[in-house]
C-alpha positions in Angstrom: 140.3 109.7 131.5 139.0 106.6 129.7 135.7 106.9 131.7 135.3 110.5 130.5 135.8 109.5 126.9 133.2 106.6 127.2 130.7 108.9 128.9 131.3 111.6 126.2 130.7 109.1 123.4 127.6 107.8 125.0 126.2 111.3 125.3 127.1 112.0 121.7 125.3 108.8 120.6 122.3 109.8 122.6 122.3 113.3 121.1 122.5 111.8 117.6 119.6 109.5 118.2 117.5 112.3 119.7 118.3 114.6 116.8 117.4 112.0 114.2 114.1 111.2 116.0 113.2 115.0 116.1 114.1 115.4 112.4 112.0 112.4 111.5 109.0 113.5 113.5 109.0 117.0 112.2 109.4 115.8 108.6 106.5 113.4 109.0 104.3 116.1 110.6 105.0 118.5 107.7 104.3 115.7 105.1 101.0 114.8 106.7 99.9 118.4 107.1 100.8 119.1 103.5 99.0 116.0 102.2 95.8 116.4 104.3 95.4 120.1 105.0 93.0 120.8 102.2 90.8 117.8 103.1 90.9 118.9 106.7 89.8 122.4 105.9 86.9 121.2 103.6 85.8 118.6 106.2 85.9 121.2 109.1 83.9 123.7 107.1 81.2 121.1 106.5 81.2 119.6 110.0 78.2 120.2 112.2 78.4 122.4 115.3 78.4 120.9 118.7 75.1 120.9 120.6 76.4 123.5 123.1 77.0 126.0 120.3 73.5 125.7 119.0 71.9 126.0 122.5 73.9 129.1 123.4 72.5 131.4 120.8 68.8 132.5 121.1 67.6 134.9 118.3 64.2 134.8 116.5 64.5 131.5 114.7 66.6 128.7 116.0 67.5 127.2 112.6 68.4 130.6 111.3 70.7 131.4 114.2 72.4 128.0 113.9 73.0 128.6 110.2 74.5 132.0 110.8 76.9 130.8 113.5 77.9 127.8 111.4 78.7 130.0 108.5 80.8 132.3 110.8 82.8 129.3 112.1 83.1 127.7 108.7 84.5 130.9 107.3 87.0 131.0 110.1 88.3 127.5 109.1 88.9 128.7 105.5 92.1 130.3 106.8 93.0 128.7 110.1 95.4 130.5 112.4 97.2 127.3 113.4 97.4 123.8 112.0 99.3 120.9 113.7 99.4 117.2 113.9 98.3 115.3 117.1 98.4 111.6 117.7 95.3 110.5 119.5 92.1 112.5 120.3 92.1 113.8 123.9 88.4 114.5 123.7 87.7 110.7 123.8 87.7 109.4 127.3 89.2 105.9 127.3 91.6 104.8 130.0 94.9 103.6 128.6 94.6 100.2 130.2 91.3 99.3 128.4 93.0 98.2 125.2 89.9 96.1 124.2 87.7 99.2 124.1 86.4 100.1 120.6 87.6 103.7 120.8 91.1 102.9 122.2 92.8 103.3 118.9 91.1 106.6 118.2 92.2 107.9 121.6 95.8 106.9 121.5 97.0 106.0 117.9 95.0 107.7 115.2 96.6 110.9 113.6 94.5 114.0 113.8 95.0 117.4 112.1 94.0 120.1 114.4 92.9 123.4 113.0 92.3 126.5 115.2 90.7 129.8 114.5 90.9 132.9 116.6 88.0 134.9 115.4 85.1 132.6 116.4 87.4 130.7 118.9 86.9 127.2 117.6 89.1 124.1 117.3 88.5 121.3 114.7 90.0 117.9 114.9 90.2 116.1 111.5 90.7 112.3 111.8 93.0 111.3 109.0 92.1 107.6 109.1 88.3 108.0 109.2 88.1 111.3 107.2 85.8 112.9 109.8 86.0 116.3 111.6 84.8 117.3 115.0 84.4 121.0 116.0 84.8 122.1 119.6 84.4 125.7 120.8 87.1 127.3 122.9 
């Protein structure tokens, strides 16, 4: 009987710690999204398109085509369909054991606000620490 009570108390303590951690993480995510959402939207709308997006379209004038597609994607980021916080940029390829690499902190510790649009099918990662945005097409 005493073993059952001890195990029950240990499970309750674990559940309490897990609940507090989840509440803290969700509150932190909401606070960061609320504080940096407008900056992320502005930066994503002004960010340049990736080279693959410019090469995929081929109308009369290359500069004119790129401008039109950039405007289409920028208007999509004005009202993103999803916004969330991610820690680390998965697009940067740095192994976890190379802690002396210059981009290690960006890959594993920097906070990013990720905005997604469904109409043009694009994803924008806004680096909160550096204030830069990077667009990737889905």
